[in-house]
C-alpha positions in Angstrom: -59.2 25.1 -1.0 -57.2 22.1 -2.3 -56.6 21.4 -6.0 -58.9 18.4 -5.8 -61.7 20.5 -4.2 -61.3 23.2 -7.0 -61.6 20.4 -9.6 -64.8 19.1 -8.0 -66.3 22.6 -7.7 -65.5 23.3 -11.3 -67.3 20.2 -12.4 -70.3 21.1 -10.2 -70.5 24.6 -11.7 -70.2 23.2 -15.2 -73.2 21.1 -14.5 -75.1 24.0 -13.0 -74.4 26.1 -16.1 -75.2 23.3 -18.6 -78.2 21.6 -17.0 -79.7 24.2 -14.7 -78.9 27.2 -16.9 -77.4 29.1 -14.0 -76.4 32.6 -14.7 -72.8 33.9 -14.3 -73.8 35.8 -11.1 -75.3 32.6 -9.7 -72.2 30.6 -10.5 -70.0 33.2 -8.9 -72.2 33.1 -5.8 -72.0 29.3 -5.6 -68.2 29.4 -6.0 -67.8 32.0 -3.3 -70.0 30.1 -0.8 -68.3 26.8 -1.4 -64.8 28.4 -1.0 -65.8 30.1 2.3 -67.3 26.8 3.6 -64.0 25.0 2.6 -62.0 27.6 4.5 -64.1 27.1 7.6 -63.9 23.3 7.5 -60.1 23.2 7.7 -60.1 20.0 5.5 -61.0 19.1 1.9 -64.6 20.0 1.3 -65.1 17.1 -1.1 -64.4 14.4 1.5 -65.8 16.1 4.6 -68.1 14.0 6.6 -71.3 14.7 8.7 -69.3 15.2 11.9 -67.3 17.9 10.3 -70.2 19.6 8.6 -72.2 19.7 11.8 -69.6 22.2 13.2 -70.4 24.8 10.6 -73.5 25.8 12.5 -71.4 27.1 15.4 -69.0 28.9 13.0 -71.9 30.6 11.3 -73.8 31.6 14.4 -73.1 35.3 13.9 -74.2 35.3 10.3 -77.7 36.4 9.2 -80.1 33.5 8.8 -80.5 34.2 5.1 -76.7 33.9 4.6 -76.6 30.6 6.5 -79.5 29.3 4.5 -77.8 30.3 1.2 -74.5 28.7 2.1 -76.2 25.5 3.4 -78.2 25.3 0.1 -75.0 25.6 -1.9 -73.4 22.8 0.0 -76.5 20.6 -0.2 -76.6 21.0 -4.0 -72.8 20.4 -4.2 -72.9 17.2 -2.2 -76.0 16.0 -4.0 -74.1 16.4 -7.2 -71.1 14.4 -5.9 -73.4 11.6 -4.7 -75.4 11.5 -8.0 -72.2 11.4 -10.1 -70.7 8.6 -8.0 -67.9 10.8 -6.7 -69.0 10.1 -3.1 -70.7 7.1 -1.6 -72.7 9.2 0.8 -74.4 12.6 1.1 -73.4 14.2 4.4 -75.5 17.4 3.8 -78.1 16.3 6.4 -75.8 17.6 9.1 -75.8 21.2 7.7 -77.6 23.9 9.7 -81.2 24.6 8.7 -82.1 28.1 9.9 -85.7 29.1 10.2 -86.4 31.9 7.7 -89.2 34.4 7.8 -89.4 35.9 4.4 -89.5 39.8 4.7 -92.1 41.7 2.8 -90.6 43.6 -0.1 -90.1 47.4 0.1 -92.2 49.3 -2.3 -93.1 52.9 -3.2 -96.6 54.2 -3.1 -98.2 55.7 -6.2 -97.6 59.3 -5.0 -93.9 58.6 -4.7 -93.7 57.0 -8.1 -95.5 60.1 -9.5 -93.0 62.4 -7.9 -90.1 60.3 -9.2 -91.4 60.5 -12.8 -92.2 64.2 -12.6 -88.7 65.0 -11.5 -87.1 62.8 -14.2 -89.4 64.2 -16.9 -88.6 67.8 -15.9 -84.9 67.1 -16.3 -85.3 65.2 -19.6 -87.3 68.1 -21.0 -83.9 69.8 -21.6 -83.0 66.9 -24.0 -79.7 66.6 -22.1 -78.5 63.0 -23.0 -78.0 61.7 -19.5 -81.3 63.0 -18.3 -83.0 61.3 -21.3 -81.2 58.1 -20.5 -82.2 58.2 -16.8 -85.9 58.7 -17.7 -85.6 55.7 -20.1 -84.1 53.6 -17.3 -87.0 54.6 -15.0 -89.6 53.9 -17.6 -88.3 50.3 -18.2 -87.7 49.6 -14.5 -91.2 50.6 -13.3 -93.1 50.2 -16.6 -91.9 46.6 -17.3 -90.4 45.3 -14.0 -87.1 44.4 -15.5 -84.3 43.1 -13.3 -81.2 45.3 -13.0 -79.0 42.9 -15.0 -81.7 42.5 -17.7 -82.0 46.2 -18.1 -78.3 47.3 -18.2 -77.5 44.5 -20.7 -80.2 45.3 -23.2 -78.9 45.3 -26.8 -79.3 48.5 -28.8 -81.9 46.8 -31.0 -83.9 45.2 -28.2 -87.0 47.1 -29.0 -88.1 47.2 -32.6 -90.3 50.0 -34.0 -94.0 49.0 -33.9 -93.3 45.9 -31.8 -94.6 46.7 -28.3 -92.6 43.9 -26.5 -89.1 42.6 -26.0 -87.8 39.0 -25.7 -85.5 38.8 -22.7 -83.2 36.2 -21.5 -83.4 36.3 -17.7 -82.4 34.0 -14.8 -81.4 30.5 -15.9 -81.1 31.7 -19.5 -84.9 31.4 -19.7 -86.6 33.6 -22.3 -89.7 35.6 -21.6 -91.9 38.1 -23.5 -92.0 41.5 -21.8 -94.7 44.0 -23.0 -93.5 47.6 -23.3 -95.8 50.5 -22.7 -96.1 53.3 -25.3 -94.4 55.6 -22.8 -91.4 53.3 -22.4 -91.3 52.8 -26.2 -91.2 56.6 -26.8 -88.5 57.0 -24.2 -86.3 54.2 -25.8 -86.7 55.7 -29.3 -85.8 59.2 -27.9 -82.8 57.9 -26.0 -81.5 55.7 -28.9 -80.9 58.9 -30.9 -78.1 59.6 -28.4 -76.6 56.1 -28.6 -73.8 55.6 -31.1 -75.0 53.5 -34.1 -72.1 51.1 -33.6 -72.9 50.4 -30.0 -73.9 46.8 -29.1 -75.8 48.1 -26.0 -78.8 50.3 -25.4 -77.1 51.7 -22.4 -73.4 51.7 -23.2 -70.7 52.7 -20.8 -67.0 52.6 -21.8 -66.2 49.3 -23.6 -69.3 47.5 -22.3 -72.7 48.4 -20.9 -73.8 50.3 -17.8 -73.1 48.3 -14.6 -75.6 47.3 -12.0 -73.8 49.4 -9.4 -74.0 52.5 -11.6 -77.7 51.8 -12.2 -78.2 51.6 -8.4 -76.4 55.0 -8.0 -78.5 56.6 -10.8 -81.8 55.4 -9.3 -80.9 56.7 -5.8 -79.8 60.1 -7.3 -83.2 60.4 -9.1 -84.9 59.6 -5.8 -83.1 62.4 -4.0 -84.0 64.7 -6.8 -87.6 63.9 -6.3 -87.5 64.4 -2.5 -87.6 60.7 -1.7 -85.1 59.4 0.9 -82.5 57.5 -1.3 -82.2 54.7 1.1 -85.8 53.7 0.4 -85.2 53.0 -3.3 -83.2 50.8 -5.6 -83.8 49.2 -9.0 -85.3 46.2 -7.2 -87.7 48.3 -5.2 -89.1 49.7 -8.5 -89.5 46.1 -9.7 -91.5 45.4 -6.5 -93.6 48.5 -7.1 -94.3 47.3 -10.6 -95.7 44.0 -9.4 -97.6 45.3 -6.4 -99.3 48.2 -8.3 -100.3 45.7 -11.1 -102.0 43.5 -8.5 -103.6 46.6 -7.0 -105.0 47.4 -10.4 -106.6 43.9 -10.7 -103.9 42.0 -12.7 -104.0 38.2 -12.4 -101.3 36.7 -10.2 -100.2 34.3 -13.0 -99.9 37.2 -15.4 -97.6 39.0 -13.0 -95.6 35.9 -12.5 -95.0 35.6 -16.2 -94.1 39.3 -16.5 -91.6 39.1 -13.7 -90.1 35.8 -15.0 -90.6 33.9 -11.7 -90.2 30.2 -12.0 -92.4 29.5 -9.0 -95.6 31.4 -8.3 -94.8 31.2 -4.6 -92.2 33.9 -5.3 -94.9 36.1 -6.8 -97.4 35.5 -4.0 -95.3 37.7 -1.7 -96.8 40.7 -3.4 -100.3 39.7 -2.4 -99.3 40.1 1.3 -98.1 43.6 0.6 -101.3 44.8 -0.9 -103.4 44.0 2.2 -105.7 47.0 1.8 -106.9 45.7 -1.5 -107.4 42.2 -0.1 -109.6 43.6 2.7 -111.6 45.6 0.2 -112.1 42.5 -2.0 -113.4 40.5 1.0 -115.8 43.3 2.0 -117.2 43.9 -1.5 -116.9 40.6 -3.4 -117.6 38.0 -0.8 -121.1 36.4 -1.2 -122.1 37.5 2.3 -120.9 41.1 1.8 -124.4 42.4 1.1 -126.2 40.6 3.9 -127.2 42.6 6.9 
């Protein structure tokens, strides 16, 4: 990538951070996708025309459709920014590949597996061994509140106040949302906090900072294996999916679940209605006006 391209990408990312409230991880992802696209073009990305961009489809033919869609989206937003700012007289992004995506249904755990996961974690935490108590607390917050991995590991030590059954989180796009905390999760946090140094900035400290997302992933998989669940079937995000799906199964309103998950678009939340097909069939058979007619 040329010096001029880097300057344009930096300006674009500054805009994304200031106006769109993009998170650090999102900005890093945009930078990576733009740099890889620039390497594939063989010429400055800032001045590339439609004829050059149209060749990317062939270069990306072996990539997953989701990867192609993500890279194309990054370039479209980048060129839209250049055009809006008067840094280009045209927007060549129409030549970018547009793969057809079929959104996969999220992986979830059934209620029996969740029960097994908690029983194993609670049995270990009964010893009051600090790491076992921490792991149970992580599980309570992941499944009990549907937190994202980044939101969970970066919780400050004082995120939960005594007698206040909710937390204010800053999630994607630096948007704040209110997250209710169950009495179980509150008790777990209070218990774990006794093991956290009073001078720590984080609820889940690790070294000079907080627990990493990768370490959280490893911990969750280890807990799954301990509960007799295949580790490859579980991750922090799978527990978030289970949180949403089981809430809907219990009769929660879709808009409420959207708010709890921090989704900007309800279409993102609606994917969970497709997972809970058994409940939808039951609703049609019992609640439809014609259900009682013979």
